[in-house]
VMD Tcl script that draws the C-alpha trace (Angstrom):
set ca {
  {151.36 82.10 117.62}
  {147.95 80.66 118.41}
  {145.51 79.39 115.82}
  {141.85 79.19 116.76}
  {139.06 77.27 115.06}
  {135.44 77.52 116.20}
  {132.74 74.95 115.62}
  {129.30 74.05 116.88}
  {127.22 76.86 115.49}
  {123.96 76.30 113.69}
  {120.24 76.95 113.62}
  {118.27 76.41 116.81}
  {114.81 77.34 118.00}
  {114.30 79.85 120.76}
  {114.71 78.18 124.14}
  {117.15 75.66 122.77}
  {120.82 75.11 123.53}
  {124.08 74.97 121.66}
  {127.65 74.29 122.68}
  {130.39 76.05 120.79}
  {133.91 74.70 120.72}
  {137.13 76.56 120.10}
  {140.13 74.38 119.28}
  {143.48 76.04 119.75}
  {146.84 75.09 118.34}
  {150.19 76.59 119.09}
  {152.27 77.12 122.13}
  {151.36 77.44 125.77}
  {147.58 77.47 125.51}
  {147.26 77.61 129.29}
  {149.15 80.91 129.31}
  {146.33 82.68 127.49}
  {143.04 84.07 128.61}
  {140.34 82.86 126.24}
  {137.16 84.68 125.37}
  {134.09 84.60 123.21}
  {132.84 87.65 121.37}
  {129.91 87.97 119.04}
  {128.79 90.27 116.29}
  {125.19 90.52 115.18}
  {124.28 91.97 111.78}
  {124.49 95.74 111.87}
  {125.86 95.80 115.41}
  {129.23 96.25 117.05}
  {131.27 93.32 118.23}
  {130.50 92.60 121.85}
  {132.14 90.63 124.62}
  {130.29 87.50 125.70}
  {132.50 85.78 128.24}
  {136.11 84.99 129.06}
  {138.13 82.62 131.17}
  {141.61 82.45 132.57}
  {141.41 79.41 134.79}
  {138.55 77.43 136.29}
  {137.12 80.02 138.67}
  {138.52 83.11 137.00}
  {135.78 83.98 134.56}
  {134.14 87.11 133.24}
  {130.68 87.47 131.77}
  {128.72 90.16 130.06}
  {126.11 90.97 132.66}
  {123.12 90.29 130.48}
  {124.32 86.80 129.55}
  {125.44 85.42 132.86}
  {123.18 82.58 133.90}
  {122.41 81.47 130.37}
  {125.94 81.14 129.00}
  {128.81 79.20 130.58}
  {132.43 79.18 129.52}
  {134.88 76.42 130.33}
  {138.28 75.30 129.14}
  {140.22 72.07 128.87}
  {143.91 72.90 128.90}
  {144.91 69.31 128.30}
  {143.11 69.38 124.96}
  {143.65 73.07 124.12}
  {139.91 73.64 123.93}
  {137.44 76.25 125.13}
  {133.70 75.73 125.25}
  {130.71 78.01 125.33}
  {127.53 76.39 126.56}
  {124.53 78.49 125.57}
  {121.14 77.72 127.07}
  {117.70 79.32 126.78}
  {118.72 80.89 123.52}
  {116.82 83.90 122.24}
  {116.52 85.34 118.74}
  {118.66 88.27 119.86}
  {121.53 85.84 120.46}
  {121.77 85.41 116.70}
  {125.29 86.41 115.71}
  {128.63 85.23 114.51}
  {130.56 84.00 117.54}
  {134.31 84.38 117.71}
  {136.92 82.82 119.93}
  {139.87 84.97 120.93}
  {143.08 84.68 122.95}
  {144.93 87.26 124.99}
  {147.49 87.53 127.74}
  {144.96 89.42 129.85}
  {141.35 88.66 130.72}
  {139.31 91.68 129.72}
  {136.07 92.68 128.04}
  {138.01 94.99 125.76}
  {138.66 93.28 122.40}
  {141.87 95.20 121.72}
  {144.25 93.04 123.78}
  {143.03 89.90 122.03}
  {145.63 89.36 119.34}
  {144.44 85.97 118.14}
  {141.01 85.37 116.64}
  {139.17 82.52 115.03}
  {137.12 82.80 111.85}
  {133.84 82.60 113.70}
  {130.85 80.30 113.75}
  {127.31 81.41 112.99}
  {124.53 80.95 115.53}
  {120.98 81.57 114.37}
  {118.08 81.41 116.80}
  {114.62 81.25 115.28}
  {111.52 82.50 117.07}
}
mol new
graphics top color blue
foreach p $ca { graphics top sphere $p radius 0.5 }
foreach p [lrange $ca 0 end-1] q [lrange $ca 1 end] { graphics top cylinder $p $q radius 0.2 }
display resetview
């Protein structure tokens, strides 16, 4: 079992930055691929980015360059650095864990409760 808790969301102006944190508890954190998904009001959940190890990352094409994922296995933590934020980035952001690194949400069996990010214009 893996428990995930997100933090770091909030209200930011367009062009600003936020760093989200996902704290994981449970066994063998380093054995899991970690990912961030988001869901905007009225829209489907979408993949943002994922990471297995340092150089093994995956990004939604439209977000690469503005968003950066990293992980600290020693502290069971995953980060999402978001820069140059736009109003369309407004969404609830969720951390998820899986045994495979994929954009498909189905293999992610563990999910956090989410943290809200609101970007004002």
